[in-house]
C-alpha positions as CSV (number, residue, x, y, z in Angstrom):
1,M,-22.3,52.4,29.2
2,R,-25.2,50.1,28.3
3,R,-22.9,47.1,28.5
4,L,-21.8,48.2,32.0
5,V,-25.4,48.5,33.2
6,A,-26.3,45.2,31.7
7,T,-23.3,43.5,33.3
8,A,-24.2,45.1,36.7
9,A,-27.8,43.9,36.4
10,L,-26.7,40.4,35.6
11,A,-24.3,40.3,38.5
12,A,-27.0,41.6,40.8
13,S,-29.5,38.9,39.7
14,L,-26.9,36.2,40.1
15,F,-26.0,37.4,43.6
16,A,-29.7,37.6,44.6
17,S,-30.4,34.1,43.4
18,T,-27.3,32.8,45.2
19,A,-28.3,34.6,48.4
20,F,-31.8,33.2,48.1
21,A,-30.6,29.7,47.5
22,H,-28.7,29.7,50.8
23,A,-31.3,31.3,53.0
24,E,-32.2,29.6,56.3
25,C,-35.7,28.1,55.7
26,T,-38.0,25.8,57.6
27,V,-40.9,23.6,56.6
28,A,-44.3,25.2,57.6
29,D,-47.0,23.0,56.2
30,P,-50.4,24.0,57.8
31,T,-51.8,20.5,57.6
32,P,-51.1,17.8,60.3
33,T,-49.4,15.6,57.8
34,P,-45.7,15.7,56.7
35,L,-44.8,17.7,53.6
36,N,-44.2,15.5,50.5
37,V,-40.9,15.6,48.8
38,R,-41.1,14.8,45.1
39,T,-38.8,13.8,42.2
40,A,-40.1,16.8,40.2
41,P,-42.9,19.4,40.6
42,N,-46.1,17.3,40.9
43,G,-43.9,14.2,40.5
44,R,-43.6,10.9,42.4
45,V,-43.4,11.3,46.2
46,I,-39.9,10.1,47.4
47,A,-39.9,11.3,51.0
48,T,-41.6,13.5,53.6
49,L,-40.5,16.5,55.7
50,D,-41.8,17.3,59.2
51,N,-42.9,20.8,60.2
52,G,-40.0,22.8,61.6
53,Q,-37.3,20.9,59.7
54,S,-34.5,23.2,58.4
55,V,-33.9,23.2,54.7
56,Y,-32.3,25.5,52.1
57,I,-33.5,26.3,48.6
58,I,-31.4,25.1,45.7
59,D,-33.6,25.9,42.7
60,H,-37.2,27.0,41.9
61,T,-39.7,26.8,39.1
62,L,-43.3,27.1,38.3
63,D,-45.6,24.2,37.3
64,R,-48.1,24.3,34.4
65,Q,-50.7,26.0,36.7
66,S,-48.1,28.7,37.6
67,R,-47.7,27.3,41.2
68,A,-44.2,27.8,42.7
69,W,-42.1,24.8,43.6
70,V,-38.6,24.7,45.2
71,Y,-35.8,22.1,45.1
72,V,-34.6,21.9,48.7
73,G,-31.6,20.5,50.6
74,D,-31.3,19.3,54.2
75,S,-29.6,22.0,56.3
76,E,-28.1,19.5,58.7
77,T,-26.7,17.0,56.2
78,D,-26.2,19.5,53.3
79,K,-27.7,16.9,50.9
80,P,-30.3,17.6,48.2
81,L,-33.7,16.2,49.0
82,G,-36.2,17.0,46.2
83,W,-39.0,19.3,45.1
84,V,-41.6,20.7,47.5
85,F,-44.5,23.1,47.1
86,R,-43.0,26.6,47.8
87,E,-46.0,27.8,49.8
88,F,-45.0,25.5,52.7
89,I,-41.4,26.8,53.0
90,V,-40.6,29.8,55.1
91,C,-37.2,31.5,54.8
92,K,-35.6,33.8,57.3
93,G,-36.4,37.5,56.7
94,E,-39.3,36.6,54.5
95,A,-42.6,38.4,55.1
96,R,-45.6,36.1,55.4
């Protein structure tokens, strides 16, 4: 029975992370400048994203200061872009 419960919990967590990864999200940076896209959390800036741009989350992590970062892809081209500060990404159905 424990194995069944553990297997169900693992399956649920995998499903949840997969569903989260493909959520419809948009860039919502409160500053007037574009959002920096980086090679890694706190890494080198490689691009920028405009407010309102559609993205999807591929991965997520915390930096050394426990701030959330997400690896995003472009919803239109379906190509990975890089790491952005999670606070500036809003996903459909997410409470703000």
